[in-house]
C-alpha positions as CSV (number, residue, x, y, z in Angstrom):
1,M,69.5,32.1,102.0
2,K,70.8,35.5,103.2
3,Q,69.9,38.8,101.6
4,K,72.0,41.9,101.8
5,K,70.2,45.2,100.9
6,T,72.3,48.2,100.2
7,T,72.2,51.6,98.6
8,I,75.0,53.4,96.8
9,T,74.9,57.1,95.9
10,Y,77.0,57.8,92.8
11,T,77.9,61.3,91.7
12,L,77.8,61.4,87.9
13,P,80.5,63.1,85.8
14,A,79.6,66.3,83.9
15,Q,78.7,64.4,80.6
16,G,79.0,61.2,78.7
17,K,77.5,57.7,78.8
18,V,77.3,55.7,82.0
19,K,78.4,52.0,81.9
20,L,77.9,49.5,84.6
21,T,80.0,46.3,85.3
22,I,79.4,43.9,88.2
23,V,82.2,41.5,89.2
24,F,81.8,38.6,91.6
25,G,84.9,37.7,93.7
26,D,86.3,34.9,95.9
27,K,86.0,32.6,92.9
28,Q,82.3,32.3,93.4
29,K,79.5,32.1,90.8
30,G,77.1,35.0,90.3
31,S,74.3,36.4,88.1
32,S,72.5,39.7,88.1
33,A,69.2,41.1,86.8
34,L,68.3,44.7,86.2
35,Q,66.1,46.9,84.0
36,N,68.2,49.8,82.5
37,F,66.8,53.2,81.9
38,N,65.9,52.3,78.3
39,K,63.5,49.7,79.7
40,K,65.6,46.8,78.5
41,Y,66.2,43.9,80.9
42,V,69.8,42.7,81.5
43,V,70.1,39.2,83.0
44,G,73.3,37.2,83.7
45,D,76.6,38.8,83.1
46,V,76.7,42.6,83.5
47,T,79.9,43.9,81.8
48,G,80.0,47.4,80.3
49,V,76.2,47.7,80.2
50,V,75.3,51.2,79.0
51,L,72.7,52.6,81.3
52,G,72.2,55.8,79.4
53,S,73.8,59.3,79.2
54,V,74.4,61.4,82.3
55,N,71.5,63.7,81.4
56,E,69.1,60.7,81.0
57,I,69.9,59.1,84.4
58,K,70.7,62.0,86.7
59,G,68.3,62.0,89.6
60,K,67.2,58.4,89.0
61,S,67.8,55.2,90.8
62,L,68.6,51.7,89.5
63,F,67.7,48.5,91.3
64,I,69.9,45.4,90.8
65,S,69.3,41.9,92.2
66,S,72.3,39.6,92.1
67,M,72.6,36.0,93.4
68,V,76.0,34.8,94.4
69,T,76.5,31.0,95.0
70,D,79.3,29.6,97.0
71,I,81.1,27.1,94.7
72,N,84.7,27.7,96.1
73,P,85.5,24.8,98.4
74,S,88.1,26.8,100.3
75,T,85.9,29.6,101.5
76,D,82.2,30.5,102.1
77,W,82.9,34.2,101.6
78,T,81.3,36.0,98.7
79,S,81.9,39.5,97.3
80,I,80.4,41.7,94.7
81,T,82.0,44.9,93.2
82,Y,80.1,47.5,91.3
83,S,82.1,49.5,88.7
84,I,80.8,52.5,86.8
85,N,82.7,53.7,83.8
86,D,85.6,51.3,84.7
87,E,86.0,52.8,88.2
88,D,85.3,50.5,91.2
89,V,82.6,52.3,93.2
90,K,81.7,49.8,96.0
91,T,82.5,46.3,97.1
92,Y,80.4,44.3,99.5
93,E,81.4,41.0,101.2
94,E,79.2,38.5,103.0
95,E,79.8,34.9,104.2
96,T,77.2,32.3,103.3
97,D,75.4,30.4,106.1
98,S,76.8,27.1,104.9
99,P,78.9,25.6,102.0
100,N,77.2,25.8,98.6
101,D,74.6,28.3,99.9
102,S,73.7,31.5,98.1
103,I,73.4,35.2,99.0
104,V,71.1,37.7,97.2
105,Y,72.7,41.2,97.0
106,A,69.8,43.7,96.5
107,T,71.4,47.0,95.6
108,T,70.0,50.4,94.6
109,I,72.3,52.9,92.9
110,K,71.1,56.5,93.2
111,F,72.6,58.8,90.5
112,V,73.2,62.4,91.6
């Protein structure tokens, strides 16, 4: 099983709450795990998860572990897109080693 480690630096807006959504592409199956800044664990689907206010998270980092499994018989490619406040921030793509294999995307988001 492959692992892809990445870091994203995200410039926060001046104010407001910060929400994270993770989308898996290529018709593959994925699941994520993270601990938000309120010390609550989020496992599974990450859609509109409130991480905290800009003032609470500025200068902090968030670690996310996501596993994407190749279930699409037409391709072994996987992709993952991180969206913050409904804006796509970054997409990563990686091909599995073999059909029905999985990839772990280990991503750190630094909030500045």
